[in-house]
DRENVEXKOL-670151 format. One record per residue: residue in one letter; z negated, y, x negated of N, C-alpha, C, O in turn. Coordinates in steps of 0.05 Angstrom, whole numbers. Example, Ala and Ser with C-alpha at 12.3 -4.5 7.8 and 13.67 -1.06 7.14 Angstrom:
<rec code="a" n_z="-156" n_y="-114" n_x="-264" ca_z="-156" ca_y="-90" ca_x="-246" c_z="-156" c_y="-66" c_x="-264" o_z="-169" o_y="-66" o_x="-285"/>
<rec code="s" n_z="-142" n_y="-45" n_x="-257" ca_z="-143" ca_y="-21" ca_x="-273" c_z="-157" c_y="1" c_x="-258" o_z="-161" o_y="23" o_x="-268"/>
//
This chain:
<rec code="m" n_z="-2028" n_y="-1768" n_x="-1961" ca_z="-2041" ca_y="-1777" ca_x="-1933" c_z="-2038" c_y="-1808" c_x="-1933" o_z="-2017" o_y="-1820" o_x="-1934"/>
<rec code="a" n_z="-2059" n_y="-1818" n_x="-1933" ca_z="-2061" ca_y="-1850" ca_x="-1936" c_z="-2048" c_y="-1865" c_x="-1916" o_z="-2056" o_y="-1862" o_x="-1893"/>
<rec code="k" n_z="-2034" n_y="-1877" n_x="-1919" ca_z="-2016" ca_y="-1891" ca_x="-1910" c_z="-2022" c_y="-1906" c_x="-1883" o_z="-2007" o_y="-1907" o_x="-1864"/>
<rec code="s" n_z="-2048" n_y="-1920" n_x="-1884" ca_z="-2059" ca_y="-1934" ca_x="-1864" c_z="-2067" c_y="-1919" c_x="-1842" o_z="-2062" o_y="-1926" o_x="-1819"/>
<rec code="f" n_z="-2083" n_y="-1894" n_x="-1848" ca_z="-2093" ca_y="-1872" ca_x="-1832" c_z="-2066" c_y="-1866" c_x="-1815" o_z="-2063" o_y="-1871" o_x="-1791"/>
<rec code="l" n_z="-2047" n_y="-1856" n_x="-1832" ca_z="-2019" ca_y="-1846" ca_x="-1820" c_z="-2010" c_y="-1870" c_x="-1800" o_z="-2007" o_y="-1863" o_x="-1777"/>
<rec code="n" n_z="-2005" n_y="-1894" n_x="-1807" ca_z="-1998" ca_y="-1914" ca_x="-1789" c_z="-2015" c_y="-1918" c_x="-1769" o_z="-2005" o_y="-1918" o_x="-1747"/>
<rec code="n" n_z="-2041" n_y="-1923" n_x="-1770" ca_z="-2052" ca_y="-1929" ca_x="-1744" c_z="-2050" c_y="-1900" c_x="-1726" o_z="-2046" o_y="-1905" o_x="-1702"/>
<rec code="i" n_z="-2051" n_y="-1880" n_x="-1730" ca_z="-2049" ca_y="-1854" ca_x="-1710" c_z="-2021" c_y="-1861" c_x="-1701" o_z="-2018" o_y="-1869" o_x="-1678"/>
<rec code="i" n_z="-1998" n_y="-1858" n_x="-1717" ca_z="-1973" ca_y="-1861" ca_x="-1703" c_z="-1968" c_y="-1887" c_x="-1692" o_z="-1950" o_y="-1890" o_x="-1676"/>
<rec code="g" n_z="-1982" n_y="-1907" n_x="-1697" ca_z="-1979" ca_y="-1932" ca_x="-1686" c_z="-1989" c_y="-1931" c_x="-1651" o_z="-1976" o_y="-1943" o_x="-1634"/>
<rec code="v" n_z="-2015" n_y="-1915" n_x="-1647" ca_z="-2020" ca_y="-1909" ca_x="-1621" c_z="-2003" c_y="-1887" c_x="-1606" o_z="-1997" o_y="-1892" o_x="-1582"/>
<rec code="v" n_z="-1996" n_y="-1865" n_x="-1618" ca_z="-1989" ca_y="-1844" ca_x="-1607" c_z="-1957" c_y="-1845" c_x="-1601" o_z="-1946" o_y="-1830" o_x="-1585"/>
<rec code="s" n_z="-1946" n_y="-1863" n_x="-1616" ca_z="-1914" ca_y="-1869" ca_x="-1615" c_z="-1911" c_y="-1880" c_x="-1585" o_z="-1889" o_y="-1880" o_x="-1573"/>
<rec code="n" n_z="-1937" n_y="-1891" n_x="-1570" ca_z="-1932" ca_y="-1903" ca_x="-1546" c_z="-1923" c_y="-1879" c_x="-1523" o_z="-1914" o_y="-1887" o_x="-1501"/>
<rec code="l" n_z="-1926" n_y="-1851" n_x="-1528" ca_z="-1918" ca_y="-1837" ca_x="-1512" c_z="-1890" c_y="-1833" c_x="-1511" o_z="-1878" o_y="-1829" o_x="-1532"/>
<rec code="p" n_z="-1876" n_y="-1834" n_x="-1488" ca_z="-1845" ca_y="-1833" ca_x="-1486" c_z="-1839" c_y="-1801" c_x="-1495" o_z="-1852" o_y="-1781" o_x="-1488"/>
<rec code="g" n_z="-1819" n_y="-1803" n_x="-1511" ca_z="-1804" ca_y="-1780" ca_x="-1524" c_z="-1815" c_y="-1769" c_x="-1549" o_z="-1810" o_y="-1746" o_x="-1557"/>
<rec code="f" n_z="-1833" n_y="-1788" n_x="-1562" ca_z="-1851" ca_y="-1784" ca_x="-1586" c_z="-1834" c_y="-1782" c_x="-1605" o_z="-1815" o_y="-1798" o_x="-1607"/>
<rec code="s" n_z="-1838" n_y="-1761" n_x="-1624" ca_z="-1825" ca_y="-1760" ca_x="-1654" c_z="-1844" c_y="-1747" c_x="-1668" o_z="-1865" o_y="-1737" o_x="-1659"/>
<rec code="t" n_z="-1833" n_y="-1746" n_x="-1701" ca_z="-1847" ca_y="-1731" ca_x="-1722" c_z="-1829" c_y="-1715" c_x="-1733" o_z="-1805" o_y="-1719" o_x="-1730"/>
<rec code="m" n_z="-1840" n_y="-1694" n_x="-1751" ca_z="-1826" ca_y="-1680" ca_x="-1766" c_z="-1840" c_y="-1669" c_x="-1789" o_z="-1858" o_y="-1652" o_x="-1785"/>
<rec code="q" n_z="-1831" n_y="-1678" n_x="-1818" ca_z="-1853" ca_y="-1665" ca_x="-1835" c_z="-1839" c_y="-1641" c_x="-1844" o_z="-1815" o_y="-1637" o_x="-1845"/>
<rec code="n" n_z="-1862" n_y="-1623" n_x="-1850" ca_z="-1849" ca_y="-1596" ca_x="-1856" c_z="-1858" c_y="-1593" c_x="-1884" o_z="-1876" o_y="-1608" o_x="-1892"/>
<rec code="a" n_z="-1845" n_y="-1572" n_x="-1902" ca_z="-1846" ca_y="-1560" ca_x="-1933" c_z="-1875" c_y="-1564" c_x="-1937" o_z="-1878" o_y="-1570" o_x="-1960"/>
<rec code="s" n_z="-1895" n_y="-1563" n_x="-1926" ca_z="-1921" ca_y="-1564" ca_x="-1934" c_z="-1940" c_y="-1588" c_x="-1931" o_z="-1964" o_y="-1590" o_x="-1933"/>
<rec code="d" n_z="-1917" n_y="-1612" n_x="-1925" ca_z="-1925" ca_y="-1638" ca_x="-1928" c_z="-1947" c_y="-1646" c_x="-1900" o_z="-1964" o_y="-1663" o_x="-1898"/>
<rec code="e" n_z="-1940" n_y="-1630" n_x="-1886" ca_z="-1956" ca_y="-1636" ca_x="-1855" c_z="-1938" c_y="-1651" c_x="-1843" o_z="-1913" o_y="-1648" o_x="-1846"/>
<rec code="l" n_z="-1949" n_y="-1674" n_x="-1823" ca_z="-1934" ca_y="-1683" ca_x="-1806" c_z="-1939" c_y="-1676" c_x="-1785" o_z="-1962" o_y="-1677" o_x="-1778"/>
<rec code="q" n_z="-1918" n_y="-1665" n_x="-1765" ca_z="-1919" ca_y="-1655" ca_x="-1739" c_z="-1910" c_y="-1671" c_x="-1721" o_z="-1888" o_y="-1683" o_x="-1724"/>
<rec code="l" n_z="-1930" n_y="-1673" n_x="-1696" ca_z="-1926" ca_y="-1685" ca_x="-1680" c_z="-1913" c_y="-1675" c_x="-1653" o_z="-1920" o_y="-1654" o_x="-1641"/>
<rec code="y" n_z="-1893" n_y="-1691" n_x="-1644" ca_z="-1883" ca_y="-1676" ca_x="-1617" c_z="-1872" c_y="-1699" c_x="-1598" o_z="-1868" o_y="-1722" o_x="-1604"/>
<rec code="k" n_z="-1868" n_y="-1685" n_x="-1569" ca_z="-1870" ca_y="-1705" ca_x="-1549" c_z="-1846" c_y="-1686" c_x="-1535" o_z="-1848" o_y="-1662" o_x="-1534"/>
<rec code="d" n_z="-1822" n_y="-1700" n_x="-1527" ca_z="-1796" ca_y="-1680" ca_x="-1513" c_z="-1796" c_y="-1655" c_x="-1526" o_z="-1794" o_y="-1634" o_x="-1513"/>
<rec code="d" n_z="-1797" n_y="-1657" n_x="-1549" ca_z="-1790" ca_y="-1630" ca_x="-1569" c_z="-1809" c_y="-1612" c_x="-1571" o_z="-1802" o_y="-1591" o_x="-1582"/>
<rec code="i" n_z="-1834" n_y="-1613" n_x="-1563" ca_z="-1858" ca_y="-1598" ca_x="-1562" c_z="-1875" c_y="-1608" c_x="-1579" o_z="-1880" o_y="-1632" o_x="-1580"/>
<rec code="m" n_z="-1886" n_y="-1588" n_x="-1595" ca_z="-1904" ca_y="-1598" ca_x="-1618" c_z="-1930" c_y="-1600" c_x="-1604" o_z="-1931" o_y="-1583" o_x="-1585"/>
<rec code="f" n_z="-1950" n_y="-1614" n_x="-1606" ca_z="-1977" ca_y="-1618" ca_x="-1598" c_z="-1996" c_y="-1624" c_x="-1614" o_z="-2020" o_y="-1622" o_x="-1607"/>
<rec code="g" n_z="-1987" n_y="-1631" n_x="-1643" ca_z="-2003" ca_y="-1637" ca_x="-1660" c_z="-1998" c_y="-1637" c_x="-1693" o_z="-1978" o_y="-1626" o_x="-1700"/>
<rec code="n" n_z="-2015" n_y="-1648" n_x="-1711" ca_z="-2009" ca_y="-1648" ca_x="-1733" c_z="-2024" c_y="-1664" c_x="-1753" o_z="-2049" o_y="-1662" o_x="-1752"/>
<rec code="i" n_z="-2014" n_y="-1679" n_x="-1771" ca_z="-2031" ca_y="-1693" ca_x="-1795" c_z="-2024" c_y="-1679" c_x="-1825" o_z="-2002" o_y="-1676" o_x="-1835"/>
<rec code="a" n_z="-2047" n_y="-1674" n_x="-1834" ca_z="-2050" ca_y="-1662" ca_x="-1858" c_z="-2076" c_y="-1667" c_x="-1873" o_z="-2098" o_y="-1662" o_x="-1864"/>
<rec code="n" n_z="-2072" n_y="-1676" n_x="-1896" ca_z="-2100" ca_y="-1678" ca_x="-1911" c_z="-2117" c_y="-1696" c_x="-1893" o_z="-2140" o_y="-1689" o_x="-1887"/>
<rec code="n" n_z="-2109" n_y="-1717" n_x="-1884" ca_z="-2125" ca_y="-1739" ca_x="-1876" c_z="-2140" c_y="-1734" c_x="-1844" o_z="-2156" o_y="-1747" o_x="-1830"/>
<rec code="e" n_z="-2127" n_y="-1710" n_x="-1841" ca_z="-2137" ca_y="-1698" ca_x="-1809" c_z="-2118" c_y="-1696" c_x="-1789" o_z="-2097" o_y="-1685" o_x="-1793"/>
<rec code="l" n_z="-2125" n_y="-1706" n_x="-1765" ca_z="-2108" ca_y="-1707" ca_x="-1744" c_z="-2121" c_y="-1682" c_x="-1730" o_z="-2145" o_y="-1681" o_x="-1724"/>
<rec code="k" n_z="-2102" n_y="-1660" n_x="-1724" ca_z="-2106" ca_y="-1644" ca_x="-1706" c_z="-2088" c_y="-1644" c_x="-1682" o_z="-2065" o_y="-1650" o_x="-1685"/>
<rec code="f" n_z="-2099" n_y="-1636" n_x="-1657" ca_z="-2085" ca_y="-1630" ca_x="-1636" c_z="-2085" c_y="-1599" c_x="-1620" o_z="-2108" o_y="-1590" o_x="-1619"/>
<rec code="i" n_z="-2073" n_y="-1590" n_x="-1613" ca_z="-2067" ca_y="-1564" ca_x="-1600" c_z="-2093" c_y="-1563" c_x="-1584" o_z="-2104" o_y="-1584" o_x="-1577"/>
<rec code="n" n_z="-2103" n_y="-1538" n_x="-1577" ca_z="-2125" ca_y="-1534" ca_x="-1555" c_z="-2116" c_y="-1507" c_x="-1538" o_z="-2096" o_y="-1494" o_x="-1542"/>
<rec code="k" n_z="-2136" n_y="-1503" n_x="-1518" ca_z="-2126" ca_y="-1489" ca_x="-1498" c_z="-2120" c_y="-1456" c_x="-1510" o_z="-2105" o_y="-1439" o_x="-1501"/>
<rec code="d" n_z="-2137" n_y="-1453" n_x="-1533" ca_z="-2138" ca_y="-1427" ca_x="-1542" c_z="-2106" c_y="-1422" c_x="-1560" o_z="-2097" o_y="-1399" o_x="-1567"/>
<rec code="g" n_z="-2096" n_y="-1440" n_x="-1562" ca_z="-2069" ca_y="-1439" ca_x="-1576" c_z="-2073" c_y="-1450" c_x="-1605" o_z="-2052" o_y="-1452" o_x="-1619"/>
<rec code="g" n_z="-2097" n_y="-1457" n_x="-1617" ca_z="-2100" ca_y="-1465" ca_x="-1635" c_z="-2100" c_y="-1495" c_x="-1640" o_z="-2090" o_y="-1510" o_x="-1623"/>
<rec code="f" n_z="-2113" n_y="-1504" n_x="-1667" ca_z="-2110" ca_y="-1534" ca_x="-1672" c_z="-2137" c_y="-1545" c_x="-1676" o_z="-2151" o_y="-1536" o_x="-1694"/>
<rec code="s" n_z="-2145" n_y="-1564" n_x="-1660" ca_z="-2173" ca_y="-1579" ca_x="-1665" c_z="-2170" c_y="-1603" c_x="-1682" o_z="-2152" o_y="-1619" o_x="-1685"/>
<rec code="i" n_z="-2197" n_y="-1601" n_x="-1695" ca_z="-2192" ca_y="-1631" ca_x="-1716" c_z="-2205" c_y="-1656" c_x="-1691" o_z="-2225" o_y="-1655" o_x="-1677"/>
<rec code="i" n_z="-2185" n_y="-1675" n_x="-1693" ca_z="-2201" ca_y="-1703" ca_x="-1672" c_z="-2213" c_y="-1717" c_x="-1689" o_z="-2207" o_y="-1723" o_x="-1712"/>
<rec code="s" n_z="-2240" n_y="-1722" n_x="-1671" ca_z="-2264" ca_y="-1741" ca_x="-1689" c_z="-2252" c_y="-1765" c_x="-1693" o_z="-2230" o_y="-1773" o_x="-1685"/>
<rec code="e" n_z="-2272" n_y="-1781" n_x="-1709" ca_z="-2265" ca_y="-1808" ca_x="-1724" c_z="-2266" c_y="-1822" c_x="-1695" o_z="-2247" o_y="-1833" o_x="-1684"/>
<rec code="d" n_z="-2294" n_y="-1818" n_x="-1685" ca_z="-2293" ca_y="-1834" ca_x="-1657" c_z="-2265" c_y="-1834" c_x="-1634" o_z="-2258" o_y="-1854" o_x="-1621"/>
<rec code="v" n_z="-2255" n_y="-1814" n_x="-1634" ca_z="-2234" ca_y="-1814" ca_x="-1617" c_z="-2206" c_y="-1827" c_x="-1633" o_z="-2187" o_y="-1836" o_x="-1621"/>
<rec code="m" n_z="-2209" n_y="-1825" n_x="-1657" ca_z="-2187" ca_y="-1839" ca_x="-1672" c_z="-2186" c_y="-1867" c_x="-1674" o_z="-2166" o_y="-1881" o_x="-1677"/>
<rec code="t" n_z="-2213" n_y="-1873" n_x="-1673" ca_z="-2218" ca_y="-1902" ca_x="-1675" c_z="-2211" c_y="-1919" c_x="-1647" o_z="-2207" o_y="-1943" o_x="-1650"/>
<rec code="n" n_z="-2210" n_y="-1910" n_x="-1624" ca_z="-2206" ca_y="-1914" ca_x="-1597" c_z="-2187" c_y="-1912" c_x="-1587" o_z="-2182" o_y="-1892" o_x="-1573"/>
<rec code="k" n_z="-2168" n_y="-1932" n_x="-1589" ca_z="-2135" ca_y="-1925" ca_x="-1578" c_z="-2136" c_y="-1912" c_x="-1554" o_z="-2122" o_y="-1892" o_x="-1551"/>
<rec code="d" n_z="-2154" n_y="-1924" n_x="-1531" ca_z="-2150" ca_y="-1909" ca_x="-1501" c_z="-2147" c_y="-1878" c_x="-1509" o_z="-2128" o_y="-1864" o_x="-1505"/>
<rec code="d" n_z="-2180" n_y="-1871" n_x="-1524" ca_z="-2185" ca_y="-1839" ca_x="-1526" c_z="-2165" c_y="-1822" c_x="-1538" o_z="-2160" o_y="-1798" o_x="-1534"/>
<rec code="l" n_z="-2151" n_y="-1841" n_x="-1558" ca_z="-2132" ca_y="-1828" ca_x="-1579" c_z="-2112" c_y="-1815" c_x="-1562" o_z="-2106" o_y="-1791" o_x="-1564"/>
<rec code="l" n_z="-2099" n_y="-1835" n_x="-1543" ca_z="-2076" ca_y="-1835" ca_x="-1531" c_z="-2080" c_y="-1812" c_x="-1503" o_z="-2063" o_y="-1798" o_x="-1492"/>
<rec code="f" n_z="-2106" n_y="-1814" n_x="-1499" ca_z="-2112" ca_y="-1792" ca_x="-1472" c_z="-2107" c_y="-1769" c_x="-1483" o_z="-2092" o_y="-1753" o_x="-1473"/>
<rec code="a" n_z="-2123" n_y="-1764" n_x="-1511" ca_z="-2126" ca_y="-1739" ca_x="-1527" c_z="-2097" c_y="-1730" c_x="-1529" o_z="-2090" o_y="-1707" o_x="-1521"/>
<rec code="a" n_z="-2081" n_y="-1747" n_x="-1539" ca_z="-2049" ca_y="-1735" ca_x="-1548" c_z="-2042" c_y="-1729" c_x="-1519" o_z="-2032" o_y="-1707" o_x="-1515"/>
<rec code="t" n_z="-2045" n_y="-1744" n_x="-1500" ca_z="-2030" ca_y="-1738" ca_x="-1476" c_z="-2036" c_y="-1704" c_x="-1466" o_z="-2020" o_y="-1688" o_x="-1458"/>
<rec code="r" n_z="-2067" n_y="-1699" n_x="-1470" ca_z="-2076" ca_y="-1675" ca_x="-1463" c_z="-2066" c_y="-1655" c_x="-1479" o_z="-2060" o_y="-1633" o_x="-1468"/>
<rec code="a" n_z="-2062" n_y="-1658" n_x="-1502" ca_z="-2055" ca_y="-1642" ca_x="-1521" c_z="-2024" c_y="-1633" c_x="-1512" o_z="-2017" o_y="-1609" o_x="-1513"/>
<rec code="y" n_z="-2012" n_y="-1648" n_x="-1507" ca_z="-1983" ca_y="-1650" ca_x="-1501" c_z="-1980" c_y="-1628" c_x="-1474" o_z="-1966" o_y="-1609" o_x="-1471"/>
<rec code="w" n_z="-1998" n_y="-1639" n_x="-1457" ca_z="-2002" ca_y="-1622" ca_x="-1428" c_z="-2007" c_y="-1586" c_x="-1436" o_z="-1994" o_y="-1567" o_x="-1428"/>
<rec code="i" n_z="-2027" n_y="-1588" n_x="-1451" ca_z="-2038" ca_y="-1554" ca_x="-1459" c_z="-2009" c_y="-1548" c_x="-1476" o_z="-1998" o_y="-1527" o_x="-1468"/>
<rec code="a" n_z="-1996" n_y="-1560" n_x="-1493" ca_z="-1973" ca_y="-1547" ca_x="-1509" c_z="-1947" c_y="-1543" c_x="-1491" o_z="-1930" o_y="-1526" o_x="-1494"/>
<rec code="s" n_z="-1949" n_y="-1561" n_x="-1470" ca_z="-1923" ca_y="-1554" ca_x="-1449" c_z="-1928" c_y="-1536" c_x="-1424" o_z="-1912" o_y="-1531" o_x="-1406"/>
<rec code="g" n_z="-1958" n_y="-1527" n_x="-1427" ca_z="-1963" ca_y="-1507" ca_x="-1405" c_z="-1969" c_y="-1519" c_x="-1376" o_z="-1972" o_y="-1507" o_x="-1355"/>
<rec code="k" n_z="-1971" n_y="-1548" n_x="-1382" ca_z="-1981" ca_y="-1562" ca_x="-1356" c_z="-2010" c_y="-1560" c_x="-1342" o_z="-2014" o_y="-1560" o_x="-1318"/>
<rec code="i" n_z="-2032" n_y="-1558" n_x="-1367" ca_z="-2054" ca_y="-1552" ca_x="-1358" c_z="-2064" c_y="-1527" c_x="-1377" o_z="-2086" o_y="-1516" o_x="-1372"/>
//
């Protein structure tokens, strides 16, 4: 995983209160808020949970806009937690 890519994403998403990460055995970095997984980073791709219960790849346009990225992460958390 490219360190600058990872640092940029984590630098923005870590603004969510209760944010944490966990590395799994397949070298995927899982993203959590309040112990609820809402996304992951693997192979230089950021994926957030979607309403179908799967994961959608987040576009570069969203990843490079801090506000859009934080909104997308928050929305994924809401989906994962059952709030929407």
